[in-house]
SEZARO-279596 format. One line per field, with one value per residue (C-alpha): x, y, z; residue in one letter. Coordinates in Angstrom, 3 decimals. Layout:
// residues N
X	(X_...) .
Y	(Y_...) .
Z	(Z_...) .
res	(A_...) .
//
This chain:
// residues 734
X	(53.295_55.479_58.961_57.412_56.789_60.584_61.833_59.885_61.120_65.030_64.277_64.751_62.074_61.078_60.074_57.393_54.074_51.964_49.937_53.509_54.996_51.985_52.363_56.007_55.364_52.584_55.510_57.914_61.269_61.319_59.982_57.495_56.371_53.085_51.176_51.830_48.280_48.932_50.269_47.201_45.028_46.501_46.429_42.699_42.053_43.788_41.469_38.287_39.413_40.949_39.163_40.765_43.991_42.648_43.700_47.243_47.252_45.998_48.414_51.494_50.352_50.281_54.135_55.079_52.929_55.070_58.214_57.231_55.933_59.293_60.986_58.516_57.663_54.493_53.866_54.451_52.149_49.730_50.052_49.222_46.046_45.081_45.594_43.852_40.786_40.802_40.504_37.530_35.564_36.642_35.256_31.649_29.389_30.399_34.603_34.848_34.954_38.251_39.601_38.496_41.220_44.062_41.913_41.777_45.882_46.330_44.369_46.064_49.144_48.355_46.249_49.074_51.335_51.382_51.031_47.964_48.328_48.571_45.006_43.717_44.520_43.343_39.814_40.021_40.316_38.033_35.138_35.726_35.488_32.498_30.432_30.634_27.689_29.203_27.089_28.310_29.851_33.036_31.326_35.170_36.322_35.942_35.931_36.743_40.089_38.529_35.784_38.441_40.816_38.681_36.763_39.845_40.884_37.525_37.849_39.606_43.321_44.145_46.238_44.240_47.123_47.333_43.787_43.560_40.333_40.551_41.352_38.627_35.964_37.360_36.989_33.933_32.699_34.075_32.265_29.153_29.782_30.793_27.563_25.585_27.158_27.180_23.806_22.420_23.995_23.217_25.647_28.733_30.638_30.665_28.241_27.829_25.138_27.344_28.258_31.984_31.469_28.816_31.150_33.840_31.316_28.843_31.075_32.873_29.708_28.840_32.075_31.529_28.430_29.166_32.178_29.897_27.799_24.946_24.195_24.366_22.463_19.534_19.360_18.257_18.869_22.437_23.526_25.641_24.384_20.348_21.452_22.566_19.002_17.419_18.911_18.655_15.771_13.674_16.201_19.367_17.301_17.952_21.300_21.688_19.876_21.693_25.083_24.027_22.784_26.352_28.186_26.277_26.520_30.570_31.150_28.554_26.480_23.079_23.843_26.567_25.300_21.553_21.122_23.248_21.538_18.376_19.481_20.978_17.814_15.979_17.528_17.190_13.581_13.499_15.110_13.213_10.259_6.729_6.608_10.207_9.162_7.927_10.934_13.012_10.834_11.216_14.713_14.474_12.059_14.258_17.453_15.200_14.750_18.780_19.213_16.352_18.327_20.225_17.907_19.941_20.623_16.754_15.352_18.071_16.173_12.796_13.485_14.280_11.620_9.723_10.946_10.669_7.406_5.446_7.776_6.741_3.120_2.073_4.162_2.636_-0.449_-2.683_-2.405_1.179_0.128_-1.334_1.488_3.606_1.370_1.410_5.385_5.371_2.665_4.141_7.274_5.519_3.819_7.472_8.919_6.010_6.624_10.035_9.769_8.123_11.008_13.976_16.458_17.829_17.906_14.653_15.094_16.606_13.464_10.872_12.852_12.158_8.734_8.397_9.659_7.438_4.439_5.616_5.704_2.299_1.454_2.836_1.851_-1.638_-2.112_-0.310_-2.513_-5.983_-9.353_-10.532_-7.084_-6.917_-10.138_-8.939_-5.784_-8.117_-10.143_-6.629_-5.257_-8.675_-8.448_-5.026_-6.538_-6.519_-10.205_-9.297_-7.114_-5.620_-1.835_-0.144_1.761_-1.851_-3.324_-0.074_-0.369_-4.266_-3.194_-0.876_-2.827_-5.931_-3.531_-2.616_-5.949_-6.997_-4.452_-5.324_-8.830_-8.004_-6.699_-9.395_-11.925_-15.185_-18.323_-20.967_-21.427_-22.900_-19.365_-17.328_-19.729_-18.899_-19.911_-15.932_-15.414_-19.000_-17.604_-14.541_-16.166_-18.213_-15.211_-14.544_-17.574_-16.267_-13.321_-13.581_-10.524_-10.604_-7.745_-8.839_-12.506_-11.449_-9.493_-12.665_-14.986_-12.532_-12.479_-16.550_-16.395_-13.904_-15.548_-19.034_-17.457_-17.857_-17.400_-14.736_-17.025_-15.342_-13.513_-16.262_-19.056_-19.787_-20.092_-23.418_-27.449_-27.447_-27.752_-30.838_-29.166_-26.087_-24.889_-24.805_-21.739_-20.407_-21.424_-21.745_-24.213_-23.799_-24.571_-26.071_-28.177_-26.867_-29.793_-28.119_-25.947_-29.326_-31.519_-28.631_-26.808_-28.162_-30.507_-27.464_-25.262_-27.526_-27.452_-23.722_-23.130_-25.923_-24.184_-20.537_-21.936_-22.059_-18.590_-17.399_-14.900_-16.157_-13.086_-13.742_-11.688_-13.994_-17.274_-16.289_-15.502_-18.411_-20.997_-19.063_-19.628_-23.163_-24.155_-22.116_-24.158_-27.498_-25.117_-24.026_-26.851_-29.632_-33.380_-33.645_-32.510_-34.179_-36.362_-33.833_-31.588_-35.105_-35.394_-31.725_-32.153_-35.170_-33.678_-30.692_-33.399_-35.582_-32.496_-31.201_-34.673_-35.443_-32.067_-31.377_-27.936_-25.241_-24.318_-23.504_-27.171_-26.728_-24.159_-26.893_-29.164_-26.738_-25.913_-29.942_-30.100_-27.017_-28.190_-31.742_-30.811_-28.111_-31.235_-33.614_-31.212_-30.654_-34.092_-35.224_-38.042_-39.639_-42.503_-43.983_-41.431_-38.597_-40.747_-40.696_-37.043_-36.800_-39.291_-37.513_-34.152_-35.132_-37.154_-33.715_-31.885_-33.674_-34.247_-31.204_-28.604_-26.573_-28.709_-27.499_-23.877_-24.039_-23.774_-22.516_-19.369_-18.324_-18.813_-15.110_-15.307_-17.258_-16.211_-18.162_-21.340_-23.505_-25.800_-29.696_-32.617_-35.792_-36.270_-39.491_-41.536_-41.351_-37.583_-38.048_-38.180_-41.600_-41.667_-45.127_-44.219_-41.151_-42.964_-40.582_-42.117_-42.844_-40.305_-41.517_-39.181_-40.000_-41.680_-38.641_-36.342_-38.400_-37.482_-37.914_-38.630_-35.763_-37.634_-38.546_-42.310_-43.035_-42.019_-44.218_-46.659_-44.887_-43.290_-45.216_-42.944_-42.988_-44.358_-44.874_-45.791_-48.010_-47.430_-50.060_-48.716_-48.956_-49.466_-46.268_-47.562_-48.175_-51.809_-50.455_-48.907_-50.563_-48.777_-50.540_-49.537_-52.224_-54.681_-54.467_-54.996_-58.097_-59.520_-58.940_-60.826_-63.723_-64.399_-64.204_-66.652_-69.275_-68.984_-67.976_-65.291_-61.721_-59.286_-56.029_-53.124_-50.586_-52.810_-52.913_-55.311_-58.005_-57.846_-57.769_-59.116_-57.013_-58.048_-57.351_-53.893_-53.085_-53.868_-51.583_-48.684_-49.198_-49.410_-46.029_-44.294_-45.445_-44.571_-41.295_-40.433_-41.079_-39.125_-35.940_-36.008_-37.311_-40.534_-43.175_-45.483_-46.973_-50.466_-51.263_-54.928_-55.712_-59.327_-59.646_-62.403_-64.589_-63.192_-65.240) .
Y	(18.941_18.422_18.890_22.214_23.372_22.381_23.906_27.007_26.882_26.747_29.384_33.690_35.410_37.284_34.411_32.953_33.588_36.268_33.407_31.819_35.002_35.427_32.046_32.189_35.741_34.303_32.362_34.563_34.391_33.223_29.717_30.811_33.800_34.522_34.507_37.332_39.150_41.588_38.547_36.775_39.632_39.932_35.596_36.062_38.808_36.877_33.984_35.906_38.028_35.071_31.523_29.548_29.919_28.339_24.858_25.827_27.797_24.575_22.373_25.102_25.045_21.143_21.310_23.689_21.520_18.577_20.435_21.366_18.236_16.621_19.195_19.177_22.637_22.682_26.174_26.476_23.882_25.241_28.612_26.508_24.774_28.382_29.555_26.679_27.344_30.934_30.220_27.818_30.536_32.941_30.971_30.579_27.959_27.818_28.160_25.899_22.952_23.700_23.330_19.915_17.766_20.107_20.063_16.422_16.207_17.728_15.908_13.090_14.070_15.582_11.977_10.048_11.473_10.143_13.284_14.316_18.240_17.529_15.254_18.604_20.822_18.499_18.058_21.761_21.962_19.334_20.996_24.287_22.408_20.470_23.459_25.244_23.857_23.161_24.011_20.854_18.426_16.577_12.930_11.609_11.989_9.459_10.196_6.332_7.172_10.230_7.465_5.081_8.031_9.802_6.525_4.831_8.569_8.547_5.157_4.687_3.822_0.329_1.969_4.416_6.769_7.595_8.715_12.298_13.756_16.551_14.650_11.983_15.026_16.496_13.018_12.551_16.209_15.188_11.846_13.808_16.634_13.918_12.295_15.236_16.581_13.330_12.825_16.348_15.099_11.286_11.319_11.214_8.061_6.934_5.171_6.390_3.474_0.854_-2.139_-1.269_2.468_2.052_-0.682_2.331_5.213_3.731_1.984_5.347_6.910_4.204_4.278_8.171_8.189_5.130_6.963_10.168_8.217_8.034_12.007_12.755_9.646_10.762_13.816_12.255_15.440_15.769_12.798_11.756_8.670_10.482_12.702_9.835_8.007_11.484_11.656_7.748_6.899_3.949_1.670_2.695_1.882_-1.569_-1.370_0.881_-0.979_-4.046_-2.412_-1.585_-4.470_-6.079_-4.229_-4.764_-8.494_-8.114_-6.379_-8.692_-5.201_-7.180_-9.016_-7.056_-3.287_-3.714_-0.281_1.377_-0.661_0.757_4.378_4.111_2.400_5.122_7.954_6.144_5.629_9.505_10.338_8.087_9.457_8.036_6.384_4.502_3.221_0.139_-0.800_-0.477_-3.050_-5.259_-4.884_-5.719_-9.023_-10.068_-9.901_-11.686_-14.630_-14.392_-15.516_-17.020_-20.271_-17.987_-17.312_-14.706_-12.504_-13.304_-12.015_-8.469_-8.126_-8.614_-6.225_-3.390_-3.867_-3.854_-0.676_0.922_-0.227_2.466_5.042_3.705_2.878_5.577_4.190_0.388_1.242_0.094_-3.145_-3.892_-4.164_-7.635_-8.844_-7.602_-9.446_-12.614_-12.486_-11.951_-14.657_-16.940_-16.930_-17.018_-20.211_-21.568_-20.645_-22.383_-25.768_-25.447_-24.917_-28.259_-30.222_-28.154_-28.619_-24.861_-22.786_-22.209_-18.656_-17.662_-19.090_-17.113_-14.237_-14.392_-15.228_-12.119_-9.943_-11.171_-10.484_-7.319_-6.319_-7.343_-5.253_-2.212_-2.390_-3.413_-0.056_2.700_2.356_4.186_2.522_0.866_-0.880_-2.087_-4.102_-4.957_-6.702_-8.109_-9.843_-11.082_-12.775_-14.385_-16.160_-17.608_-19.356_-23.205_-24.475_-27.648_-27.662_-30.807_-30.394_-28.213_-25.987_-24.808_-24.252_-22.115_-20.295_-19.398_-17.923_-16.043_-14.544_-13.947_-12.126_-9.942_-9.366_-8.364_-5.879_-4.125_-4.123_-2.183_0.496_1.005_3.691_2.280_4.995_2.683_-0.844_0.040_1.246_-1.719_-5.147_-5.026_-8.066_-8.908_-8.376_-10.212_-13.556_-13.081_-12.761_-15.692_-18.040_-17.014_-19.008_-22.107_-22.241_-25.032_-24.665_-22.824_-20.658_-19.687_-19.440_-16.554_-14.448_-14.994_-14.073_-10.775_-10.019_-9.780_-7.735_-5.137_-5.286_-4.100_-1.911_1.848_3.533_1.433_0.146_-3.422_-2.337_-0.793_-3.445_-4.797_-8.482_-7.827_-6.679_-3.888_-0.942_0.406_3.051_3.223_6.343_4.376_2.267_5.026_3.043_5.001_3.746_4.435_7.767_6.526_3.039_0.485_0.164_-1.809_-4.296_-4.737_-5.165_-7.495_-8.858_-9.378_-12.481_-14.692_-13.346_-14.067_-17.669_-17.849_-16.291_-18.456_-21.251_-20.292_-21.035_-24.580_-24.767_-22.254_-23.745_-23.645_-21.227_-17.936_-15.932_-17.492_-17.053_-13.359_-12.528_-14.079_-12.426_-8.947_-9.325_-9.754_-6.939_-4.870_-5.960_-3.782_-0.664_-0.990_-1.878_0.251_-0.746_-1.032_-4.666_-5.263_-7.747_-9.953_-9.526_-10.575_-13.554_-14.978_-14.229_-16.415_-19.101_-19.263_-19.608_-22.189_-24.264_-24.689_-25.806_-28.042_-29.550_-29.057_-27.152_-29.035_-26.051_-24.824_-24.253_-21.491_-19.830_-19.673_-17.768_-15.418_-14.385_-13.923_-11.947_-9.652_-9.006_-8.017_-6.171_-3.952_-3.963_-2.452_0.067_1.333_2.020_5.683_5.081_2.159_0.071_-3.563_-5.228_-3.437_-3.912_-7.530_-7.967_-6.028_-8.486_-11.777_-10.508_-9.545_-12.479_-14.397_-12.090_-13.400_-16.882_-18.120_-15.692_-17.828_-17.305_-13.940_-12.591_-11.178_-14.526_-16.786_-14.899_-14.455_-18.037_-19.189_-22.373_-22.125_-25.599_-27.276_-25.777_-28.452_-28.426_-27.020_-29.492_-27.377_-23.807_-21.895_-20.233_-17.073_-16.969_-17.292_-14.654_-14.687_-14.072_-13.305_-10.105_-9.149_-6.643_-4.068_-0.401_0.499_3.464_6.873_7.278_4.177_5.830_7.705_4.592_1.542_-1.763_-4.394_-7.774_-10.218_-13.234_-14.945_-14.957_-18.289_-17.643_-14.555_-16.176_-17.883_-14.471_-12.828_-9.730_-8.497_-5.629_-4.763_-1.205_0.189_2.565_4.689_6.558_10.253_10.495_11.681_11.702_9.633_8.800_7.398_4.604_1.687_-1.070_-4.449_-4.367_-1.308_-3.588_-6.488_-4.302_-2.280_-5.825_-7.370_-4.335_-4.280_-8.314_-7.924_-5.264_-6.768_-10.201_-9.752_-12.532_-12.737_-13.054_-14.095_-11.370_-13.648_-15.345_-13.219_-15.889_-14.927_-11.221_-12.036_-14.815_-17.270_-15.580_-11.864_-13.188_-14.603_-10.892_-9.571_-11.412_-10.714_-6.717_-7.210_-8.676_-5.795_-3.119_-5.053_-5.062_-1.460_-0.275_-2.554_-0.839_2.593_2.349_4.469_4.628_1.310_0.789_-2.954_-3.220_-6.345_-7.404_-7.631_-9.920_-7.692_-7.966_-7.168) .
Z	(-35.269_-32.275_-34.766_-35.803_-32.461_-31.745_-34.655_-33.908_-30.383_-31.060_-33.469_-32.375_-30.463_-33.355_-35.368_-32.957_-33.392_-31.210_-29.103_-28.552_-26.991_-25.182_-23.710_-22.979_-21.275_-18.776_-16.716_-14.184_-14.275_-10.921_-10.117_-7.317_-9.038_-10.059_-13.543_-15.691_-16.156_-18.727_-21.256_-20.025_-21.135_-24.236_-24.767_-24.182_-26.322_-29.089_-28.553_-28.942_-31.753_-33.690_-32.602_-35.278_-33.397_-30.346_-31.190_-31.730_-28.473_-26.264_-28.016_-27.380_-23.693_-23.526_-24.901_-22.002_-19.739_-20.977_-20.050_-16.765_-15.356_-16.652_-14.407_-11.672_-11.565_-9.704_-9.582_-13.480_-13.872_-12.284_-14.456_-17.351_-16.262_-15.035_-18.714_-19.820_-17.401_-18.656_-22.254_-21.802_-19.870_-22.296_-25.014_-26.178_-27.315_-30.936_-30.308_-26.915_-29.167_-30.150_-27.210_-26.593_-27.961_-26.267_-22.925_-22.818_-23.305_-20.428_-18.568_-19.342_-18.823_-15.446_-14.109_-15.519_-12.682_-9.311_-7.740_-5.950_-6.512_-10.297_-9.933_-8.141_-10.892_-13.571_-11.974_-11.330_-15.533_-16.263_-14.214_-15.731_-19.339_-18.318_-17.060_-20.624_-23.115_-26.610_-29.804_-31.647_-29.593_-30.238_-31.277_-32.376_-28.992_-26.086_-22.358_-21.643_-20.139_-17.695_-16.322_-15.605_-13.926_-11.980_-10.874_-9.481_-7.589_-6.038_-4.558_-0.761_-1.032_0.178_2.977_4.758_5.810_1.846_1.597_0.347_0.833_-1.602_-4.386_-3.661_-3.339_-6.921_-8.857_-7.623_-8.696_-12.487_-12.360_-11.689_-14.239_-16.876_-16.598_-16.699_-19.752_-21.756_-20.920_-22.479_-25.882_-26.561_-29.836_-27.410_-28.424_-24.457_-23.096_-19.611_-18.791_-19.801_-17.021_-17.325_-16.561_-14.248_-12.138_-11.983_-11.260_-8.508_-6.273_-5.785_-4.862_-2.335_-0.825_-0.429_0.813_3.565_4.834_4.965_7.652_5.394_5.871_2.027_1.261_3.712_2.094_-1.244_-3.527_-2.434_-2.911_-6.110_-6.275_-6.263_-8.807_-10.877_-10.457_-11.690_-15.270_-15.719_-18.340_-18.377_-20.190_-17.562_-14.451_-14.363_-14.962_-12.307_-9.703_-10.778_-10.356_-6.735_-5.733_-6.833_-5.052_-1.847_-2.708_-3.315_0.321_2.025_2.779_3.032_6.503_8.271_7.251_6.447_7.831_5.445_2.535_3.639_3.916_0.016_-1.049_0.756_-1.047_-4.207_-3.545_-2.957_-6.124_-8.593_-10.192_-9.324_-12.960_-12.430_-8.643_-10.154_-11.750_-8.368_-6.830_-10.009_-9.209_-5.665_-6.441_-9.206_-6.706_-4.198_-6.642_-7.098_-3.186_-2.768_-1.333_1.236_4.322_5.846_2.470_1.299_4.833_4.641_0.883_2.045_5.340_2.719_0.644_3.452_4.429_1.109_0.104_2.000_0.126_-3.174_-2.647_-5.614_-8.130_-7.516_-6.858_-10.034_-12.214_-11.026_-7.343_-8.338_-9.579_-6.692_-4.270_-6.329_-6.112_-2.120_-1.553_-3.747_-1.345_1.346_0.165_-0.862_2.563_4.478_1.965_3.018_6.572_6.847_4.809_5.488_8.405_7.760_11.051_12.432_13.664_10.513_8.632_11.368_10.386_6.602_7.282_9.507_7.061_4.024_6.594_7.338_3.316_3.000_6.253_5.333_1.302_2.841_5.258_2.943_-0.094_-0.432_0.858_-2.568_-3.133_0.484_-0.283_-3.477_-1.305_1.030_-1.411_-3.394_-0.005_0.933_-2.318_-1.541_1.199_0.011_-0.601_1.780_4.138_5.098_6.201_8.376_5.714_4.693_7.964_8.727_5.378_5.665_9.628_8.242_5.562_7.761_9.859_7.197_6.317_10.132_10.029_6.700_7.877_11.032_9.236_6.608_7.342_7.021_6.031_4.892_4.301_1.107_-0.273_1.411_0.423_-3.278_-5.147_-4.981_-1.202_-0.515_-2.206_-0.200_3.192_2.250_1.918_5.777_6.893_5.519_7.616_10.627_12.403_15.445_15.318_11.636_12.583_15.585_12.621_10.916_13.197_13.660_10.188_10.250_13.099_11.524_8.367_9.914_12.667_11.254_14.295_15.879_18.845_18.726_22.141_23.509_23.433_26.804_28.139_29.873_28.487_31.715_29.221_27.712_25.491_23.287_25.346_28.240_27.019_24.744_21.603_18.357_15.210_11.729_10.597_7.175_6.632_4.355_2.222_-0.524_1.744_3.617_0.269_-1.517_0.726_4.329_3.904_2.475_4.987_8.120_6.945_6.776_10.013_11.876_10.312_11.785_15.189_14.221_13.711_16.779_19.197_22.886_24.057_25.795_23.340_20.638_22.130_23.350_19.631_18.083_20.811_20.015_16.415_16.821_19.342_16.874_13.927_14.146_15.086_11.957_9.842_11.575_12.202_8.204_8.779_11.910_10.820_8.951_12.550_14.080_11.998_12.558_16.319_16.275_14.183_16.331_19.408_17.976_16.240_19.856_21.423_18.448_18.320_14.468_15.513_17.427_19.367_23.014_24.105_26.445_24.598_21.681_23.892_25.069_21.422_21.012_23.932_23.366_19.453_20.497_23.352_21.053_18.318_21.067_22.532_18.837_18.326_18.748_20.582_22.912_21.191_22.042_20.800_22.774_26.056_25.269_25.188_28.191_29.919_28.984_29.878_33.330_33.707_32.573_34.879_38.059_37.112_34.973_34.493_32.527_29.682_29.420_29.242_32.426_34.149_31.204_30.520_34.035_34.925_36.104_33.738_30.899_29.265_31.962_31.504_30.231_27.678_29.116_28.437_27.894_28.919_29.907_27.375_29.124_29.257_25.606_23.038_21.298_17.414_17.352_19.633_18.175_15.334_14.363_14.013_10.466_9.638_8.805_5.659_3.662_0.983_0.138_0.422_0.689_2.109_-0.129_1.125_1.573_1.307_-2.168_-3.601_-2.369_1.503_1.757_3.180_5.752_7.256_9.832_10.338_6.544_5.474_2.188_0.811_-1.754_-3.669_-5.502_-8.522_-8.411_-4.854_-2.587_0.872_4.148_2.835_-0.357_1.780_2.796_4.685_4.853_8.729_8.733_6.671_9.418_12.208_10.754_9.422_12.981_14.460_12.138_12.510_16.057_15.975_13.919_14.719_18.445_18.243_18.441_16.029_16.381_14.976_14.073_11.166_8.049_6.375_9.151_7.894_3.861_1.882_0.137_-3.016_-1.938_-0.497_-3.742_-5.423_-2.364_-4.028_-7.219_-6.308_-4.101_-6.918_-9.288_-6.665_-6.111_-9.937_-10.400_-7.419_-8.447_-11.584_-10.672_-13.045_-11.144_-13.941_-13.975_-15.382_-14.595_-13.112_-10.926_-10.783_-6.892_-5.222_-2.620_0.601_3.831) .
res	(R_W_K_E_Y_N_K_M_A_S_C_S_C_C_R_K_P_R_Y_Q_R_F_I_D_G_L_F_P_S_E_I_E_G_D_I_N_R_N_N_L_D_Q_L_L_F_L_A_K_S_S_P_S_Q_L_D_D_I_G_L_Y_L_N_V_K_L_R_K_F_V_R_L_S_R_L_N_L_I_A_H_C_T_A_A_M_V_E_L_V_R_A_S_D_R_R_T_V_S_L_L_V_R_S_T_L_S_M_L_S_I_L_L_D_S_Q_N_S_Q_L_H_V_L_A_A_N_T_F_L_A_F_A_E_M_P_E_E_R_A_S_Y_H_L_E_Y_D_F_V_I_D_R_F_G_S_L_A_L_P_P_S_R_P_K_Q_S_N_G_E_V_R_E_K_A_L_A_C_L_A_S_L_I_V_K_V_S_R_D_K_L_Y_Q_V_N_I_W_D_D_S_N_L_N_K_I_I_P_A_Y_L_Y_H_D_K_E_M_G_G_S_R_A_R_N_G_Q_G_S_Y_L_A_K_L_I_Q_I_S_E_V_S_H_Y_P_V_V_M_E_T_I_F_H_H_F_D_N_H_H_Y_W_I_G_E_C_H_Y_V_M_V_V_M_E_S_V_A_K_A_T_E_V_Q_L_Q_Q_L_M_V_E_A_L_L_K_H_L_R_T_H_A_L_N_T_L_V_A_T_A_I_V_Q_V_L_G_H_L_V_T_M_V_T_E_G_I_V_G_P_Y_L_T_D_F_L_K_S_V_V_L_Y_L_K_T_H_V_S_R_V_Q_S_S_N_E_N_K_A_A_M_E_A_F_E_R_E_L_I_T_V_I_N_A_L_G_T_S_V_P_N_Y_E_K_W_N_I_I_C_F_L_I_N_E_I_P_E_V_I_T_V_Q_S_D_H_H_L_S_R_K_I_L_S_C_C_K_V_I_M_Q_S_I_E_L_K_S_L_D_N_T_F_T_P_Q_V_T_K_A_M_K_K_L_C_K_L_T_T_P_E_L_L_L_L_A_V_D_L_W_T_Y_A_V_D_I_N_C_N_V_S_K_V_P_L_T_T_I_W_D_S_L_E_E_V_H_L_K_P_A_H_S_S_S_Y_T_F_T_N_E_Y_L_K_D_F_T_H_N_I_A_D_M_I_V_S_L_P_W_E_R_Q_H_M_E_A_Y_Y_R_F_L_V_I_L_P_L_A_L_G_M_E_A_G_E_C_L_V_A_M_A_I_E_L_Q_D_G_C_L_N_G_S_A_N_V_C_S_Q_F_V_H_V_C_V_S_G_L_L_N_S_L_K_A_S_A_E_E_E_S_G_W_S_E_H_I_K_E_V_T_E_L_R_R_I_K_C_D_Y_L_L_P_D_G_F_F_Y_M_T_D_L_L_N_I_R_D_I_G_T_V_E_R_V_L_L_Y_D_A_D_R_L_K_L_P_R_Q_S_N_L_H_R_L_P_S_I_S_M_Y_D_S_S_E_R_H_E_S_T_T_K_S_V_I_L_L_S_P_G_L_A_D_D_D_A_I_L_S_F_A_D_M_R_E_S_G_Q_Q_E_N_S_T_E_H_G_D_T_V_N_S_N_S_F_E_N_V_L_S_N_E_A_L_L_V_H_N_Q_I_A_D_M_L_T_N_A_L_V_T_G_D_D_T_T_Q_E_H_I_E_L_P_E_I_H) .
//
C-alpha cells in the first residue's frame, strides 16, 4: 500500500485522487503559513459524502506526517494533526471507526518522538478521538502502547528541570479519556484493570495529586483517581486498592507521608459507592495483615483506618460490622500478648495500641444507637472469663474503656429499649469483675447505662436536698415497666453483690454512690418497692455481718438511695417523712453515716468499721411502705417475688382486677383490705392489731386462697387474658 502511495506521489498532479489533491493543498507554500481553509472544507465535504474513502484519507495524512517529522517541520505537523482532528469530529458514530487505524498510527509516530511539542499534538488528537462514540468498536486493535506512552509521560521526570507541566497534564487527561472509552464497551481487547496497566495509570495519578498538594484529592470528584474509582466494578476494586497500597509501600508513604495517605484515602472513600465501602475496609485490613510485624507501618495503616471508619459507617453497618470488630479485637489481643514477650520499642507498641482503640471508638460513636449496643455487647463478651495474667487484665481494661466511650455517646430514652436480653446478659457479666480498676469501669458502665438525662455529673455528695429541682436533676420522662418487671429483681442482687468487691478508694466509692442515686431517677416510683428492698438488704447485711464491707459506706449508700427515692416522689407521705427523720438524726448524731460527712473526711481509709448502730439511726422496713400508684389499673405492676416468697413480703401489693369494670372501684388492693380489716377488728374487739402481720388479718386458709388468686391474676396479666372465668370458693372472712 505504501508503494502505491509513493508511486502516485511521483506521478503528475492530474493523476492523483481528489482527496490527495485536497490534502496536498492544505499545507501553505511558506513554512510558517496557516492551513488552507478552502481545501480543508472540501476535504471534509468529501469525507462526509464518501465515507468509504476515510481510511485512505487517514493513511495519506500519515504519509505526509512522516515526511514532516523527518524534516522537523513543526508547523506542518500541526496542520496534519489539525486535519485529522477535524475529520474525526466531522464523522458520526458509524464512520468514525474507519479512522481508528490511521489515528492510532499517527499517535505512534508522534509519541515515538522526543519532542514535547509533538507529544502535546498527539494528546490533543487522542482527546478528540476519545470523545467520539463508536457504533462498532474496533475490537481487533489494542491500546496498550497508548497506556504505556501516556503513562510514562505523566510520571515526573528523573531531572526536575526537564519537567513539562503541559505534557503531563495532557497525558493524564488522555489516560482518563481512554479509561472512560474502554469501560463503555467490554469487548475491547485492552484490559484497563490488569495489574500491568494499573501500575502505569495509578502511580501517575498519585504523583500528580501529591504535587498538587492534595488539593484535587481533597475535592474527591475532581481527582483523576476518584474518577477511576467511580467507574470501577466490584471485581476491579480489590486490584485498584492493592495497586494504591503497593505504590505507598514502594515510596514509604506510610511512615513519612501519612497525612498525604489520609488525603488520598479520603478521596477514595468519597468516590466509592456505599456497596463497595466494605471492600475498601477489607483491603486495608488485608494490607495490615501483610505488615503486622512492622509496628511503624501497621500503626500508620490503623491510623488511616481510624480516619476513614467514620466516613464509611453506612457501608459496614450490618453483618460485616461483627467481622470487622473481630478483626480489630484480634489485632488488639495479639498486640497485648506481644507486648508482654517482645523487646520492641515500647513507644511504638503503645502508639499501635492507641490507634486500635481509636478505631473501635470512632466506629462505636458513629453508628446508630442499636448498633452501638451490639458493639458494646460484643466487646464485653470478649473479656476473658477468668483474669489471671497481666495481659488479660490489660485487655479487659482497654475493652471496658472503649465501652465507656461508646456508651457515653448513646442517647438513652427508655430502659425498656436499652436492656434487651442480649444487653442484660452482657451487663450481668460486669458484676463478676473483681479487680479494682475493672470494677470502677464496670460501675461507670452501669451508671451510663441507666443515666437517661445525663445526671451523673450533677449528683451532689450530700443529702441536703428535698427535691430534684434544687440540684438540677431530671427524672426519666417515661417509666420502664418491662425492665422493672423482668430484670430489676436480678439486677438488684447483682448490684448489691458488687459492693462486696468494691475497693475502698475514694473514686470507687463516689462512682458507686452516684450510680445508686441515679437509679431511682431512671426507674421511677414503679421500681420503688424493689429499690427499698435492696436498700434494706444492704443495711441488714451490714448489721448482721453477712457482708464483708465497709459499714460506713454501706449506710451512706442506703441513705443516698432512699433520699433520691424520696425526692423523686411527687408528694410526701409517711415513708418519705421517715427517711427525712432518720437523715436528720444522722446529721446530728453521726454524720459519717451520711455522704455529707463521709465523703468530706480527710482520709477515708482510716475509718474503722462501726460496731452497732442505734435503732433510731436505721431505716425501718416496716415504715417504708410505698404509696399505691393511681395508674396501676392501666399498667399493672406485677410482683417481682416468686409465689413461695409472697408470704414473706411486707411491702408487696397485689392488684385484683374485676373483669368488665374499668373504674377505680374495680381495684382491690390487699393493702387496703389489711387496713380496713385492722380497723374493723379494733372496733369490735377493742384490741390492737399489729399492722406488720398479714396473718393477723386473714386466716391461714384465706392466705392460701389469696396466693391462688394472685397466681391466677398474674398469669392473666402476663398473657393479656382478661376473660378469666375461674371461680374459687372463698371461706367466710370476718
